[in-house]
C-alpha positions as CSV (number, residue, x, y, z in Angstrom):
1,M,-3.0,22.0,-14.5
2,K,-3.2,19.2,-17.1
3,L,-2.5,15.9,-15.3
4,T,-4.0,13.3,-17.5
5,K,-0.8,12.9,-19.6
6,T,1.4,13.0,-16.5
7,P,0.3,10.0,-14.4
8,F,3.3,10.0,-12.0
9,L,2.7,13.7,-11.2
10,F,-1.0,13.2,-10.9
11,F,-0.6,10.5,-8.3
12,T,2.2,12.5,-6.6
13,L,-0.1,15.5,-6.0
14,H,-3.1,13.4,-5.0
15,S,-1.1,11.2,-2.7
16,L,-0.2,14.3,-0.7
17,V,-3.8,14.9,0.3
18,C,-5.7,11.6,-0.3
19,I,-7.2,10.0,2.8
20,A,-5.7,6.5,2.5
21,Q,-7.0,3.2,3.8
22,S,-5.6,0.0,5.4
23,Y,-6.5,-3.1,7.3
24,I,-4.4,-2.1,10.3
25,G,-5.9,-3.7,13.4
26,Y,-8.4,-5.9,11.5
27,D,-6.3,-8.4,9.5
28,I,-4.8,-9.8,12.8
29,D,-8.3,-10.7,14.1
30,N,-8.6,-14.5,14.1
31,Y,-12.1,-14.2,12.7
32,S,-11.1,-11.9,9.8
33,G,-11.0,-14.8,7.3
34,I,-9.9,-13.7,3.8
35,Q,-8.3,-10.5,5.0
36,S,-6.0,-12.5,7.3
37,I,-4.6,-14.6,4.5
38,L,-3.7,-11.5,2.5
39,S,-1.1,-10.8,5.2
40,N,-0.1,-14.4,5.9
41,P,-1.5,-17.4,3.9
42,G,-0.5,-19.6,6.8
43,N,-3.6,-18.3,8.6
44,L,-5.8,-20.1,6.0
45,S,-5.7,-23.6,7.6
46,D,-7.4,-24.2,11.0
47,S,-9.1,-20.8,10.7
48,R,-11.8,-19.8,13.1
49,V,-13.9,-19.2,10.0
50,R,-15.3,-22.3,8.3
51,A,-16.1,-20.3,5.1
52,D,-15.8,-16.7,4.2
53,F,-17.3,-14.8,1.3
54,N,-16.0,-11.3,0.6
55,L,-18.5,-9.1,-1.2
56,F,-16.5,-5.8,-1.3
57,S,-13.5,-4.5,0.6
58,I,-11.3,-1.4,0.1
59,S,-8.0,-0.6,1.8
60,A,-5.1,1.7,1.3
61,M,-2.3,3.6,3.1
62,G,-0.7,6.9,2.5
63,A,2.4,8.4,4.1
64,N,4.7,11.3,3.4
65,D,7.2,13.7,5.0
66,Y,5.9,16.8,3.2
67,L,2.3,17.5,4.2
68,G,0.5,17.2,7.5
69,L,-2.5,14.9,7.0
70,S,-4.7,16.3,9.7
71,I,-8.4,16.7,9.1
72,N,-8.0,20.5,9.0
73,N,-5.3,20.3,6.4
74,L,-7.4,17.9,4.2
75,K,-10.5,20.1,4.5
76,E,-8.5,23.2,3.6
77,F,-7.0,21.5,0.5
78,L,-10.4,20.3,-0.7
79,N,-11.9,23.8,-0.2
80,N,-9.0,25.7,-2.0
81,N,-7.7,22.9,-4.3
82,D,-4.1,24.0,-3.6
83,F,-1.4,23.9,-1.0
84,S,-1.7,27.5,0.2
85,G,-2.1,27.8,3.9
86,L,-1.3,24.2,4.6
87,T,1.2,22.8,7.1
88,T,4.1,21.6,4.9
89,A,7.8,20.7,5.4
90,T,9.5,21.3,2.0
91,S,13.0,19.9,1.3
92,N,15.1,18.5,-1.5
93,E,14.3,14.9,-0.3
94,N,10.6,14.7,0.3
95,N,9.1,11.2,0.0
96,L,5.6,10.1,-0.7
97,L,3.8,6.7,-0.7
98,L,0.3,5.7,-1.5
99,N,-1.1,2.2,-1.6
100,I,-4.7,1.5,-2.6
101,E,-6.4,-1.9,-3.2
102,I,-9.9,-3.2,-3.8
103,L,-10.7,-6.8,-2.8
104,G,-13.3,-8.1,-5.1
105,P,-15.5,-11.2,-4.9
106,S,-13.4,-13.8,-3.0
107,F,-14.0,-16.8,-0.9
108,M,-12.3,-19.3,1.4
109,F,-13.4,-22.6,2.9
110,S,-12.2,-25.4,5.0
111,L,-11.9,-28.8,3.4
112,N,-11.3,-30.6,6.7
113,E,-9.5,-30.2,9.9
114,T,-6.1,-29.8,8.3
115,N,-6.6,-28.4,4.7
116,S,-8.2,-25.2,3.4
117,L,-8.5,-23.4,0.1
118,A,-9.2,-19.8,-1.0
119,L,-9.7,-17.8,-4.2
120,T,-9.2,-14.0,-4.2
121,T,-9.5,-11.2,-6.7
122,R,-7.8,-7.9,-6.2
123,I,-7.1,-4.6,-8.0
124,R,-4.1,-2.7,-6.7
125,A,-2.3,0.6,-7.3
126,L,1.0,1.6,-5.7
127,N,2.8,4.9,-5.9
128,N,6.2,5.7,-4.6
129,Y,8.0,9.1,-5.0
130,N,11.5,9.4,-3.5
131,N,13.7,12.5,-3.2
132,L,11.2,15.1,-4.5
133,N,11.6,18.8,-4.0
134,G,8.4,19.8,-2.2
135,Q,8.6,23.5,-3.2
136,L,8.9,22.6,-6.9
137,I,5.9,20.3,-6.7
138,E,3.9,22.9,-4.8
139,S,4.7,25.5,-7.5
140,L,3.8,23.2,-10.4
141,S,0.5,22.6,-8.7
142,D,-0.4,26.1,-7.4
143,G,1.6,28.3,-9.7
144,F,4.9,30.0,-9.3
145,D,4.7,33.1,-7.0
146,N,7.0,36.1,-6.9
147,E,9.7,34.4,-4.8
148,N,12.9,33.1,-6.3
149,F,14.1,29.7,-5.2
150,N,16.6,27.0,-6.0
151,F,16.0,23.3,-6.0
152,E,18.0,20.1,-6.3
153,L,16.9,16.5,-6.9
154,N,19.4,13.7,-6.3
155,N,18.4,10.2,-7.1
156,F,14.8,11.2,-7.7
157,D,12.5,8.3,-8.6
158,G,8.8,8.1,-9.1
159,T,6.8,5.0,-9.9
160,S,3.0,4.5,-10.4
161,H,1.9,0.9,-11.0
162,A,-1.6,-0.6,-11.3
163,W,-2.5,-4.2,-11.7
164,A,-5.1,-6.9,-10.9
165,E,-4.4,-10.3,-9.5
166,I,-6.3,-13.6,-9.1
167,G,-4.9,-15.7,-6.3
168,L,-5.3,-19.4,-5.4
169,S,-4.4,-20.2,-1.8
170,Y,-3.8,-23.5,0.0
171,G,-3.2,-23.9,3.7
172,R,-2.3,-27.0,5.7
173,V,-1.7,-28.0,9.3
174,M,1.9,-29.3,9.3
175,Y,2.5,-30.3,12.9
176,D,0.4,-30.9,16.0
177,D,1.8,-32.7,19.1
178,Y,-1.7,-32.4,20.8
179,N,0.0,-30.8,23.7
180,Q,1.8,-27.4,23.3
181,N,3.1,-27.0,19.8
182,Y,1.1,-26.3,16.7
183,F,2.5,-25.4,13.3
184,K,0.8,-24.5,10.0
185,G,1.6,-23.0,6.6
186,G,0.2,-21.7,3.4
187,V,0.9,-20.4,0.0
188,T,-0.8,-18.2,-2.5
189,V,-0.1,-18.3,-6.2
190,K,-1.2,-15.2,-8.1
191,Y,-1.8,-14.5,-11.8
192,L,-1.1,-10.9,-12.4
193,I,-2.8,-8.6,-14.9
194,G,-0.7,-5.5,-15.5
195,F,-2.8,-2.4,-16.2
196,G,0.2,0.0,-16.7
197,V,3.3,1.6,-15.2
198,A,4.7,5.2,-15.3
199,Q,8.2,5.9,-14.2
200,A,10.3,9.0,-14.0
201,H,13.8,9.3,-12.6
202,S,16.9,11.4,-12.4
203,R,20.3,10.9,-10.9
204,N,21.0,14.5,-10.6
205,L,18.8,17.5,-11.5
206,S,19.2,21.0,-10.2
207,G,17.8,24.4,-11.1
208,N,16.2,27.6,-10.0
209,F,13.1,29.7,-10.6
210,S,13.5,33.4,-11.5
211,S,10.4,35.6,-10.8
212,T,11.9,38.4,-12.9
213,T,12.0,36.3,-16.1
214,N,9.3,33.7,-15.1
215,Q,11.8,31.1,-16.2
216,I,12.8,27.8,-14.7
217,N,16.5,26.9,-15.3
218,L,17.1,23.2,-15.5
219,N,20.5,21.3,-15.4
220,G,20.9,17.6,-15.2
221,D,19.3,14.3,-16.5
222,F,15.7,13.2,-16.7
223,S,14.1,10.0,-18.0
224,Y,10.5,9.1,-18.4
225,L,8.4,6.1,-19.6
226,K,4.8,5.1,-19.7
227,S,3.6,1.7,-20.8
228,E,0.3,2.8,-22.3
229,D,0.2,5.0,-25.4
230,D,-2.0,8.0,-25.1
231,S,-3.1,7.7,-28.7
232,Q,-4.4,4.1,-28.2
233,D,-8.2,4.3,-28.1
234,D,-9.0,0.6,-28.4
235,Y,-7.3,-0.8,-25.3
236,N,-8.8,-4.2,-24.4
237,I,-7.8,-5.5,-21.0
238,L,-8.6,-9.1,-21.9
239,K,-6.1,-9.3,-24.7
240,D,-3.8,-6.3,-24.3
241,H,-2.8,-6.6,-20.6
242,S,0.7,-7.5,-19.5
243,P,0.7,-10.9,-17.6
244,G,2.9,-11.9,-14.7
245,F,3.1,-14.2,-11.7
246,G,3.6,-13.7,-8.0
247,T,3.4,-15.6,-4.8
248,D,2.9,-15.2,-1.0
249,I,4.1,-17.8,1.5
250,G,3.6,-17.8,5.2
251,F,3.9,-19.9,8.4
252,V,2.2,-19.7,11.8
253,Y,3.4,-21.3,15.1
254,E,1.1,-21.5,18.1
255,Y,2.2,-22.2,21.7
256,R,-0.6,-23.7,23.6
257,T,-1.1,-24.3,27.3
258,R,-3.7,-26.2,29.2
259,N,-5.5,-23.0,30.2
260,S,-5.3,-21.4,26.8
261,G,-7.2,-24.2,25.1
262,R,-10.9,-24.9,25.0
263,E,-13.0,-24.0,28.0
264,N,-14.7,-27.4,28.4
265,G,-15.1,-30.6,26.6
266,R,-18.2,-29.6,24.8
267,N,-16.4,-26.9,22.8
268,N,-15.4,-27.5,19.2
269,P,-11.6,-26.8,19.3
270,R,-11.9,-25.2,15.8
271,S,-14.4,-22.6,17.0
272,I,-12.1,-21.0,19.6
273,N,-8.4,-19.8,19.8
274,N,-6.4,-22.5,21.6
275,Y,-3.0,-20.6,21.8
276,R,-1.4,-18.5,24.4
277,L,1.1,-17.1,22.0
278,K,1.0,-17.1,18.2
279,I,3.9,-16.2,15.9
280,G,3.5,-15.7,12.2
281,A,6.0,-15.0,9.4
282,S,5.3,-14.4,5.8
283,L,7.0,-13.3,2.5
284,L,4.5,-11.3,0.5
285,D,4.4,-10.2,-3.2
286,F,7.3,-12.0,-4.6
287,G,7.1,-11.7,-8.4
288,A,7.0,-9.2,-11.3
289,I,5.1,-8.0,-14.4
290,T,6.9,-7.5,-17.7
291,Y,5.6,-4.8,-20.1
292,K,6.6,-5.3,-23.7
293,N,7.9,-2.6,-26.1
294,V,8.0,0.3,-23.7
295,E,9.8,3.5,-24.9
296,L,12.2,5.1,-22.4
297,E,12.8,8.8,-23.1
298,S,16.0,10.2,-21.7
299,Y,16.8,14.0,-21.7
300,S,19.8,16.1,-21.0
301,L,18.5,19.3,-19.5
302,N,20.7,22.4,-19.7
303,S,18.4,25.3,-20.6
304,N,15.3,27.3,-19.5
305,L,11.6,26.5,-19.4
306,D,8.7,29.0,-19.3
307,A,7.1,28.6,-15.9
308,N,3.6,28.9,-17.3
309,E,4.2,26.1,-19.8
310,A,5.6,23.9,-17.0
311,E,2.5,24.6,-14.9
312,E,0.3,23.3,-17.8
313,D,2.2,20.0,-18.1
314,I,5.8,19.6,-17.0
315,I,6.3,16.4,-19.1
316,D,5.0,18.1,-22.3
317,A,7.1,21.2,-21.5
318,I,10.3,19.0,-21.3
319,K,9.3,17.2,-24.5
320,N,8.7,20.4,-26.4
321,N,11.9,22.1,-25.4
322,F,14.5,19.4,-25.2
323,T,15.7,16.6,-27.4
324,S,15.4,13.0,-26.1
325,T,17.3,9.8,-26.7
326,N,14.8,7.0,-27.0
327,A,15.2,3.3,-26.3
328,L,12.5,0.7,-26.9
329,G,12.5,-2.5,-24.9
330,D,10.8,-4.6,-22.2
331,V,10.4,-3.3,-18.7
332,T,10.1,-5.7,-15.7
333,V,8.3,-4.1,-12.7
334,A,8.9,-5.8,-9.4
335,L,6.1,-6.3,-6.9
336,P,6.4,-4.7,-3.5
337,T,8.1,-7.7,-1.9
338,S,8.0,-7.5,1.9
339,L,8.6,-9.5,5.1
340,R,5.9,-9.5,7.8
341,I,6.4,-10.8,11.4
342,N,3.5,-11.0,13.8
343,L,3.2,-11.8,17.5
344,D,-0.2,-12.3,19.1
345,Y,-0.7,-12.8,22.8
346,K,-4.0,-14.0,24.3
347,F,-4.8,-12.7,27.8
348,T,-8.4,-14.0,27.8
349,N,-10.8,-15.5,25.3
350,S,-11.6,-11.9,24.3
351,I,-8.6,-9.7,25.0
352,Y,-5.4,-9.8,22.9
353,L,-2.3,-7.8,22.3
354,N,-0.6,-7.9,18.9
355,L,2.8,-6.7,17.7
356,D,3.2,-6.5,13.9
357,V,6.3,-5.6,11.9
358,N,6.3,-5.0,8.1
359,Q,9.7,-4.6,6.4
360,T,10.1,-3.9,2.7
361,L,12.6,-6.1,0.9
362,V,12.8,-3.8,-2.2
363,K,15.4,-1.0,-2.3
364,K,13.6,2.3,-2.9
365,E,16.5,3.6,-5.0
366,N,16.1,0.8,-7.5
367,Y,14.1,1.7,-10.6
368,F,10.9,-0.1,-11.8
369,N,9.5,-1.2,-8.5
370,N,7.3,-0.1,-5.6
371,N,8.0,-0.6,-1.9
372,R,5.6,-0.9,1.0
373,L,5.9,1.2,4.1
374,N,8.2,-0.1,6.8
375,L,5.7,-0.1,9.7
376,I,5.6,-1.4,13.3
377,S,2.2,-1.6,15.0
378,L,1.0,-2.5,18.5
379,T,-2.7,-3.3,18.7
380,P,-4.7,-4.2,21.8
381,R,-8.1,-5.6,20.7
382,F,-11.4,-7.1,21.9
383,E,-12.2,-10.1,19.7
384,R,-15.4,-12.2,19.4
385,K,-16.9,-14.0,16.4
386,K,-19.3,-11.4,15.3
387,I,-18.0,-8.3,17.0
388,G,-14.5,-6.8,17.5
389,F,-12.8,-3.6,18.6
390,Y,-9.3,-2.5,17.7
391,L,-6.9,0.3,18.9
392,P,-3.8,0.2,16.7
393,V,-0.7,2.4,17.5
394,S,1.7,2.4,14.6
395,Y,5.0,4.1,13.7
396,S,7.0,4.4,10.5
397,H,10.1,6.5,9.7
398,L,8.2,8.2,6.8
399,G,4.7,8.7,8.3
400,K,5.7,8.9,11.9
401,L,3.1,8.1,14.6
402,G,-0.4,7.0,13.9
403,V,-3.2,6.1,16.4
404,G,-6.5,4.8,15.2
405,T,-9.5,2.6,16.0
406,G,-11.8,0.2,14.3
407,F,-14.7,-2.1,14.8
408,K,-16.4,-5.2,13.4
409,I,-20.1,-5.9,13.6
410,D,-21.0,-8.6,11.1
411,P,-21.3,-8.1,8.1
412,L,-19.6,-4.7,8.3
413,T,-16.0,-3.8,9.3
414,L,-14.9,-0.2,9.4
415,G,-11.8,1.4,10.9
416,S,-8.6,3.4,10.5
417,G,-5.0,3.0,11.8
418,S,-4.6,6.8,12.1
419,I,-8.0,8.5,12.5
420,L,-7.2,9.7,16.1
421,T,-4.0,11.4,15.1
422,N,-5.6,12.8,12.0
423,L,-8.3,14.4,14.2
424,F,-6.1,15.7,17.0
425,S,-2.6,16.3,15.6
426,R,-1.7,18.8,12.8
427,N,1.7,17.1,12.3
428,T,0.6,13.5,11.5
429,Q,1.9,12.4,8.1
430,N,0.0,9.2,7.5
431,A,-3.6,8.5,6.9
432,N,-5.7,5.3,6.4
433,I,-9.2,4.0,6.7
434,Y,-10.6,0.6,5.7
435,L,-14.0,-0.9,4.9
436,A,-15.1,-4.5,4.4
437,I,-18.5,-6.1,3.7
438,K,-18.5,-9.9,3.8
439,T,-20.4,-13.0,4.9
440,P,-18.5,-15.3,7.2
441,I,-19.6,-18.7,8.3
442,Y,-18.2,-19.7,11.7
443,H,-17.5,-23.1,13.2
444,K,-20.2,-24.2,15.6
445,N,-19.2,-24.4,19.3
């Protein structure tokens, strides 16, 4: 199956089976440094890390309601390179999400007791596919068998978007009554470098496959665009990229008691966690990237396609058999704006319990955007400067339950928010794993 010219379908098929990665459980660690400001820039000031140098980190998350992401399913797919024999749940409204990012050379440092700065570099790729027909995607990948079937796609939307960003963060302690209440905030301003976007959508598309004629009958509308021209061989990211701007903003409140503070007068208060309860709130990824002179191809489908031609490349098959109405213009792609709320309770200097809620603020039915996974996580953890252990339990409407584990032994952090359910449940529908290699410098006791 030729996928190079069909980026939205390429990412669709691979997001079904890709082991994804995320920082679930780790970015809430008070010693996680740079990773903590990605989820809330308010964590930057008064950090337990005096300076932090990220060498390489990779994170992502995948979720769907079509394919079970158990280890057995993943192994079987890799061995057979198709969906045959896998645990699937096909419908006319299958949804898929894949979020991958690489955190490049980045650093943060404390200017003084109240002010801190950070510089981050990231490459990100997000893929959302809403209201797909699972059996149709399966047939386009594996080949149409001898069974007739009908399909219907209402408000189908698929978006693949990749970009890089350079972020400058500033954090400041805003209030301290030196008794119980402590408040700080931070902001990250990001310069965005758009690599490209592919978008396909349909308000209504129905059809059927006939094994007798080996034909696919299509009826409805279909639109498609891709910002990069396949015929362009001299693409230069330094001069041909699409720029944009984004921002993150966050605040953190700490409730402190006499017993939750430093253990004795010799301790440096910046080296330990002084709160009993910490509450964080952040608005993430507010911004957009505009791609210039993008051609939108719109089709009215009311005829048959040869199934073999569709298997080779469904987009080319539509282009070769139907007449399009084209429109040239600028396309503004919204970032995956979301709201994150975090509550962290300290039982002892090493034992914590965290509740984290991530809510997307982008409507999934809107075109030209990606949205994050609505996710709620409860994570007990053991936390020290150079070591940590996490046991996150997460739930989302799309990916259902995920139970994972992770650890930190400087300079390496490795973990997953779903590995235990991937190992022991055939029905789990989310997968993630994360890796970080970095050099933190802690405050002295």
